[in-house]
C-alpha positions in Angstrom: 80.9 18.5 -71.0 80.6 16.6 -74.5 80.8 13.5 -72.6 77.6 14.8 -70.1 75.3 16.0 -73.1 76.4 11.9 -74.3 75.2 10.7 -71.1 72.3 12.9 -71.0 71.2 11.7 -74.8 71.3 8.6 -74.5 70.1 6.7 -77.0 68.6 3.2 -75.1 66.9 5.9 -73.6 65.1 8.9 -76.7 65.2 6.2 -79.3 63.4 2.5 -80.1 65.1 0.0 -80.4 68.2 0.1 -82.6 67.7 3.7 -84.4 70.4 5.9 -83.6 70.6 10.2 -83.6 72.9 9.3 -86.4 70.7 7.9 -88.5 68.0 11.4 -88.0 70.1 13.6 -89.2 69.7 15.5 -92.2 70.6 15.0 -96.0 69.4 16.4 -99.3 66.5 14.0 -99.6 64.6 14.2 -96.2 64.5 17.5 -93.7 64.4 16.3 -89.7 64.5 17.4 -86.6 67.6 18.8 -85.5 68.5 19.5 -81.1 69.7 22.9 -83.2 67.0 24.1 -84.9 65.6 24.9 -81.6 68.2 28.2 -81.1 66.4 29.9 -84.1 63.5 30.3 -81.3 65.8 32.5 -78.9 65.4 35.8 -81.5 62.0 34.9 -82.6 61.5 34.7 -79.6 62.6 38.4 -78.7 60.4 39.5 -82.2 58.0 38.3 -80.7 58.1 40.8 -77.2 59.1 43.7 -79.4 55.6 43.4 -81.7 53.5 42.4 -78.2 55.4 46.1 -77.3 54.2 47.2 -79.8 50.5 46.1 -80.7 50.0 47.0 -77.3 50.4 50.6 -77.2 49.5 50.9 -80.6 46.7 48.5 -81.1 45.2 47.3 -77.7 45.5 50.9 -75.7 43.5 52.4 -78.2 41.0 49.7 -77.9 41.0 49.5 -74.0 40.2 53.4 -74.3 37.6 53.2 -76.4 35.8 50.7 -74.3 36.1 52.7 -71.4 38.3 50.3 -69.5 39.8 51.9 -66.8 43.1 53.3 -67.7 44.0 54.8 -63.2 46.2 52.3 -61.0 45.0 52.3 -57.3 45.3 55.1 -55.2 48.9 55.8 -54.2 49.9 56.1 -50.9 51.1 59.0 -49.2 54.7 59.2 -49.2 56.9 57.9 -46.0 60.3 56.9 -46.0 59.5 54.7 -42.6 56.3 52.8 -43.5 57.9 52.7 -46.8 61.4 50.8 -45.2 59.4 49.1 -43.6 57.2 47.5 -46.7 59.6 47.1 -48.3 63.1 45.8 -46.4 60.9 43.7 -43.5 56.9 43.1 -44.7 54.3 44.1 -46.1 51.9 42.9 -43.5 53.0 43.8 -40.4 50.7 42.2 -37.0 49.4 44.0 -33.7 53.0 44.2 -32.3 54.6 46.3 -35.3 51.6 48.8 -35.6 51.5 49.2 -32.8 55.4 50.4 -32.2 54.6 51.9 -35.5 51.9 54.4 -34.5 53.9 55.8 -31.5 56.2 56.2 -33.9 55.0 58.1 -36.8 51.8 59.4 -34.3 49.5 57.9 -36.0 46.7 56.2 -35.1 46.9 52.1 -36.0 44.3 52.6 -39.1 46.1 55.0 -40.5 48.9 52.4 -41.0 46.9 49.2 -41.8 45.6 51.6 -44.8 49.2 52.9 -45.9 49.9 49.5 -46.2 46.7 48.6 -48.0 46.9 51.0 -49.9 51.0 50.0 -50.3 50.1 46.6 -51.5 47.3 47.7 -53.6 49.7 49.9 -55.7 52.0 47.0 -56.8 48.8 45.9 -58.8 48.3 46.3 -62.4 45.9 48.9 -64.0 42.8 47.3 -65.5 44.0 49.4 -68.8 47.0 47.1 -68.4 45.6 43.5 -67.7 43.0 43.9 -70.6 45.8 44.9 -72.9 47.8 42.0 -71.8 44.9 39.9 -72.3 44.2 41.2 -76.0 47.7 40.7 -77.2 47.3 37.1 -76.0 43.6 36.6 -77.5 45.3 37.8 -80.8 48.1 35.2 -80.5 46.1 31.9 -79.2 43.4 33.4 -82.1 46.3 33.5 -85.0 47.7 30.3 -83.6 45.0 27.9 -83.0 44.0 28.5 -86.6 47.0 28.6 -88.2 47.3 24.9 -85.9 43.6 23.7 -87.1 44.7 24.8 -91.2 47.6 23.3 -90.7 46.7 20.0 -89.1 43.6 19.2 -91.8 45.6 18.6 -94.8 47.4 16.3 -92.4 46.8 12.3 -91.9 47.2 12.1 -88.6 44.4 14.6 -87.8 42.2 12.0 -89.2 43.8 8.9 -88.3 45.9 9.2 -85.4 47.7 5.8 -86.5 49.9 8.0 -88.6 51.7 10.0 -86.3 53.6 6.6 -85.7 53.6 5.8 -88.8 57.4 5.6 -90.2 58.5 7.1 -87.1 60.9 8.0 -86.3 61.8 8.1 -89.9 59.4 11.3 -90.5 60.9 14.4 -92.7 60.0 17.8 -90.7 57.4 19.5 -92.7 57.8 23.3 -93.0 54.6 24.1 -91.9 55.3 21.3 -89.0 58.5 23.2 -88.0 57.4 26.7 -88.1 54.1 26.0 -85.9 56.5 24.4 -83.9 59.0 27.2 -83.7 56.6 30.1 -82.8 55.0 28.1 -80.0 58.3 27.3 -78.5 59.2 31.0 -78.8 56.1 33.3 -78.0 57.0 30.8 -74.0 59.9 31.7 -74.3 58.6 35.4 -74.6 56.4 35.0 -71.6 59.1 33.5 -69.3 61.6 36.5 -70.6 59.2 39.4 -70.4 57.9 38.5 -67.3 61.6 40.0 -65.5 60.2 42.9 -66.6 56.7 43.1 -66.6 54.1 44.3 -63.5 55.2 42.1 -60.5 52.8 39.8 -59.4 51.5 37.0 -56.5 52.2 34.4 -59.6 55.7 35.0 -60.6 57.2 32.3 -59.4 54.3 29.8 -60.1 53.7 30.9 -64.1 58.1 31.1 -64.8 58.0 27.2 -63.1 54.7 27.0 -65.3 57.0 28.4 -69.3 60.2 26.1 -67.8 57.8 22.8 -67.8 55.9 23.9 -70.8 59.0 24.6 -73.0 60.6 21.5 -71.9 58.0 19.2 -72.9 57.9 21.0 -76.3 62.0 21.1 -76.8 62.2 17.7 -76.0 59.1 16.3 -78.4 60.7 18.2 -80.8 64.4 16.7 -80.7 62.9 13.3 -80.2 60.3 13.9 -82.9 57.3 13.1 -81.6 55.9 16.4 -83.2 52.5 14.7 -84.8 51.0 13.6 -81.9 52.8 16.9 -80.5 50.7 19.5 -82.5 47.6 17.9 -81.3 48.8 18.6 -78.5 49.0 22.5 -78.9 46.0 22.9 -80.8 43.7 21.4 -78.3 44.7 23.7 -75.6 45.3 26.7 -77.9 41.2 26.1 -77.8 40.6 27.1 -74.2 42.6 29.9 -73.9 41.2 31.6 -76.4 38.1 32.0 -74.8 39.1 32.8 -71.5 41.5 35.4 -72.6 37.9 36.5 -73.6 35.8 36.7 -71.4 38.7 38.3 -69.3 38.7 41.0 -71.2 34.7 41.3 -71.1 34.9 41.3 -67.1 38.0 44.5 -67.8 35.3 46.3 -70.0 32.6 44.9 -67.6 30.4 44.2 -69.9 29.0 40.9 -67.3 26.6 40.2 -69.6 28.8 39.3 -72.1 31.8 37.8 -69.2 29.2 35.5 -68.1 28.5 33.7 -71.4 32.1 33.8 -72.1 33.4 32.1 -68.8 30.5 29.3 -69.6 31.3 28.5 -73.0 35.1 28.7 -71.6 34.0 25.9 -68.9 32.4 23.6 -71.9 35.1 23.8 -74.6 37.4 23.0 -71.6 35.6 20.3 -70.3 35.1 18.7 -74.0 38.8 19.1 -74.8 40.6 18.3 -71.9 38.0 15.7 -70.0 36.3 14.3 -73.6 39.2 14.9 -76.7 42.6 14.8 -74.6 41.7 11.1 -73.1 39.9 9.1 -76.1 42.4 11.0 -78.7 45.5 12.4 -77.1 46.3 9.3 -74.4 44.8 6.7 -76.7 47.4 7.5 -79.1 50.4 7.6 -76.8 49.3 5.0 -74.6 48.0 2.0 -77.1 49.0 2.9 -80.7 52.4 3.8 -80.3 52.7 0.4 -77.9 51.7 -1.7 -80.8 53.8 0.5 -83.4 57.4 0.8 -82.3 57.2 -1.2 -79.0 58.7 0.0 -75.4 61.6 1.7 -74.8 62.0 4.1 -71.9 60.9 8.2 -73.0 57.8 6.4 -74.3 56.7 6.1 -70.5 57.9 9.4 -69.5 55.9 11.0 -72.4 53.2 8.9 -70.9 53.7 9.8 -67.1 53.7 13.8 -68.0 51.0 13.0 -70.0 49.0 10.9 -67.3 50.0 13.6 -65.5 48.2 16.1 -67.4 44.9 15.1 -67.5 44.7 14.8 -64.1 45.7 18.2 -63.7 42.6 18.2 -66.4 40.3 16.8 -64.0 41.4 19.2 -61.1 40.6 22.3 -62.7 37.8 21.0 -64.7 36.3 20.8 -60.9 37.4 24.1 -60.1 35.7 25.8 -63.0 32.8 23.4 -62.6 32.1 25.0 -59.5 32.4 28.6 -60.9 29.8 27.5 -63.3 27.5 26.3 -60.5 27.9 29.7 -58.5 27.3 31.2 -62.3 23.9 29.6 -62.7 22.5 29.5 -59.9 22.9 32.9 -58.3 22.5 33.8 -62.4 25.9 35.5 -63.1 29.6 35.3 -62.3 30.3 37.3 -59.6 33.5 39.1 -60.1 34.9 38.1 -56.4 34.0 34.2 -57.7 35.7 34.7 -61.0 39.1 35.8 -59.1 38.6 33.4 -57.0 38.5 30.6 -59.2 41.3 32.3 -61.0 43.1 31.9 -57.8 42.7 28.6 -57.6 44.4 28.4 -61.0 46.9 29.8 -59.6 48.2 27.6 -56.8 47.2 24.6 -59.4 49.9 25.3 -61.6 52.7 25.4 -59.4 51.4 22.2 -57.8 51.0 20.8 -61.8 54.6 22.5 -62.8 55.8 20.3 -59.3 54.5 17.1 -59.8 55.5 17.3 -63.8 59.4 17.7 -62.6 59.0 15.4 -60.6 58.1 13.7 -62.9 60.8 13.8 -65.6 63.3 14.2 -63.8 62.0 10.4 -62.3 62.0 9.2 -65.2 65.8 10.5 -66.1 67.2 9.1 -62.6 65.2 6.2 -63.0 66.6 5.7 -66.4 70.4 6.2 -66.2 70.1 3.9 -63.2 68.6 1.5 -64.8 70.1 1.5 -68.0 73.9 2.7 -67.4 75.9 2.9 -70.7 77.8 0.6 -72.0 
């Protein structure tokens, strides 16, 4: 096992020339990011999950009921052992031939069986109340962590001058506030990964699970290699649009259509400005050019840059979907519910494609390195 870890964490790949992992061991004079620090994310993820349960029950739910959010879920299908067996063991979308067979077996007309399957499928969907509580929790967390990130970053030199991200790299001491920021973000995504197994199962379970794995992977490797300064900029930048998106969802669940429209259009502006403007001019500029000028070339640099460029391509694609939905909103006078739902579905499909791209590029980079740069 030790040999495999040594092979994977090859210094020639992850670190600049003439730098070893031993150089980044914490001392009494200075602390550096250590892989062992990340173990703290697991108990903290459990604590965040428990806080979420308490928040949704004692804060979000009363707020939802006070705003008259619909508490009842979809109408339940009447109990039927035969149809339930077909639904759970064979198919949730029976074809015409199977519908006719079930019609003869149960002495029901085909339309009644189709209605039963439709109600049974809807029965698995979370109620509006449940979705509101989840969005309110995410809105609260994103607002908190974004506020914390902004307050922390405005005191740092690399917010105003991105060249400071690489000044003295990788011998950059770990600041307590930066350590807290990173660990809380990582713990939050671990908690999302865990909670999916006990939450109401949705169609995008596999999609979002893959997305969370990608996020955890990127946060983990950037922490271990001490790319935390630029990492804090990326985290804070991406949290900004999520706040407005969750607020728009809550307004939609409350049936505040005008507020939902306004928030959705605000989300579109924030997303496009941050992902198509600030991200390439601020983040990609420093990782592609300033980093290379400061440190020269080493393999991990290009792996991370490829991931960041792929992310920018996805930003462009998501922005196209948002602009299309915003255009419909402006041309029709409001964001109709089916339009927003289709937009969210487009996001779900694009997320799974993005996850496959990110994993593919990441492991392609690793395999290429170990093929061309074997251990001496």
